[in-house]
C-alpha positions as CSV (number, residue, x, y, z in Angstrom):
1,M,4.5,9.1,11.5
2,K,2.6,9.6,8.2
3,K,-0.5,11.6,7.4
4,Y,-3.7,9.6,6.6
5,E,-7.2,10.4,5.6
6,A,-10.0,7.9,6.2
7,M,-13.6,8.1,4.8
8,F,-16.3,5.9,6.4
9,I,-19.7,5.2,5.1
10,I,-21.9,4.5,8.1
11,K,-25.4,3.0,8.1
12,P,-28.0,5.7,7.7
13,D,-30.6,4.1,10.0
14,L,-28.5,4.4,13.2
15,K,-29.9,6.5,16.0
16,D,-28.1,9.7,17.0
17,E,-26.6,8.1,20.1
18,E,-25.4,5.1,18.1
19,K,-23.8,7.4,15.5
20,T,-22.0,9.4,18.2
21,A,-20.8,6.2,19.9
22,L,-19.6,4.8,16.5
23,M,-17.7,8.0,15.7
24,K,-16.1,8.0,19.2
25,N,-15.1,4.3,18.7
26,I,-13.5,5.1,15.3
27,K,-11.4,7.8,16.9
28,E,-10.6,5.6,20.0
29,Q,-9.3,2.8,17.7
30,I,-6.9,5.3,16.0
31,A,-5.7,6.5,19.4
32,K,-5.3,3.0,20.7
33,H,-3.0,2.2,17.7
34,Q,-0.7,5.2,18.5
35,G,-2.5,7.5,16.1
36,N,-3.1,11.2,16.5
37,I,-6.3,12.6,15.1
38,T,-5.8,16.0,13.5
39,A,-9.4,16.6,12.2
40,D,-12.7,14.8,11.9
41,Q,-16.1,15.9,10.5
42,I,-19.3,14.6,9.2
43,W,-18.9,15.1,5.4
44,A,-22.6,14.3,4.5
45,E,-25.3,13.4,7.0
46,R,-27.3,11.4,4.4
47,R,-26.1,10.9,0.9
48,R,-27.2,8.6,-1.9
49,L,-24.6,5.8,-2.7
50,A,-23.1,5.8,-6.1
51,Y,-24.1,2.2,-6.8
52,D,-27.8,2.3,-5.9
53,L,-28.6,-0.4,-8.4
54,F,-26.6,-2.8,-6.3
55,P,-27.0,-1.5,-2.8
56,I,-24.3,-2.6,-0.2
57,G,-24.6,-3.9,3.3
58,G,-25.4,-7.4,4.5
59,Q,-29.0,-8.6,4.7
60,T,-30.5,-5.1,4.8
61,R,-29.7,-3.2,1.6
62,F,-28.9,0.5,1.8
63,K,-29.2,3.1,-0.9
64,E,-27.9,5.9,1.4
65,G,-25.2,6.4,3.9
66,M,-23.6,8.9,6.3
67,Y,-20.1,9.9,5.3
68,Y,-17.6,10.5,8.1
69,L,-14.1,11.9,7.4
70,V,-11.1,11.6,9.7
71,N,-7.6,12.9,9.2
72,F,-4.9,11.5,11.4
73,D,-1.2,10.7,11.8
74,S,-0.1,7.2,12.4
75,A,2.8,4.7,11.9
76,P,2.3,2.8,8.6
77,A,2.5,-0.6,10.4
78,E,-0.7,0.3,12.4
79,I,-2.9,0.8,9.3
80,S,-3.5,-2.9,8.6
81,A,-4.6,-3.4,12.2
82,L,-7.1,-0.5,11.8
83,K,-8.4,-1.9,8.6
84,G,-9.0,-5.3,10.2
85,I,-11.0,-3.7,13.1
86,Y,-13.1,-1.5,10.9
87,S,-14.0,-4.3,8.5
88,L,-15.5,-6.3,11.4
89,N,-17.8,-3.4,12.5
90,E,-21.3,-4.0,11.0
91,S,-22.3,-0.4,11.3
92,I,-19.6,0.7,8.9
93,L,-20.7,-0.1,5.3
94,R,-17.5,0.8,3.6
95,F,-14.2,2.6,4.5
96,L,-11.1,3.8,2.7
97,I,-7.8,4.9,4.3
98,L,-5.5,6.9,2.1
99,K,-1.9,8.1,2.8
100,L,-1.6,11.8,2.1
101,E,1.4,13.0,0.2
102,E,3.5,15.8,1.7
103,K,3.4,19.1,-0.1
104,G,6.3,19.5,-2.5
105,K,7.0,15.7,-2.8
106,K,5.6,13.3,-5.4
């Protein structure tokens, strides 16, 4: 099992119930793929996107997003499956999953 960190940018116009359900779904998908969540938090409730000249997101263009951070342990083979699932979710504007290095190793 390797340590990973995932950052999600979620649509800012979702209702509170929808945000809660989406965050729960994100965590359930990690657990379903033999992952173990070590921490999760809302990093920014509403933050301006870096590329507001070219807003992202399908037909409706967004200049802001909610940032959600999840730390978890998982087998490396499961990461590609998680990326496929998250890329199909229309409420997730962008996401990035990074493998964390162990301290003392480079």
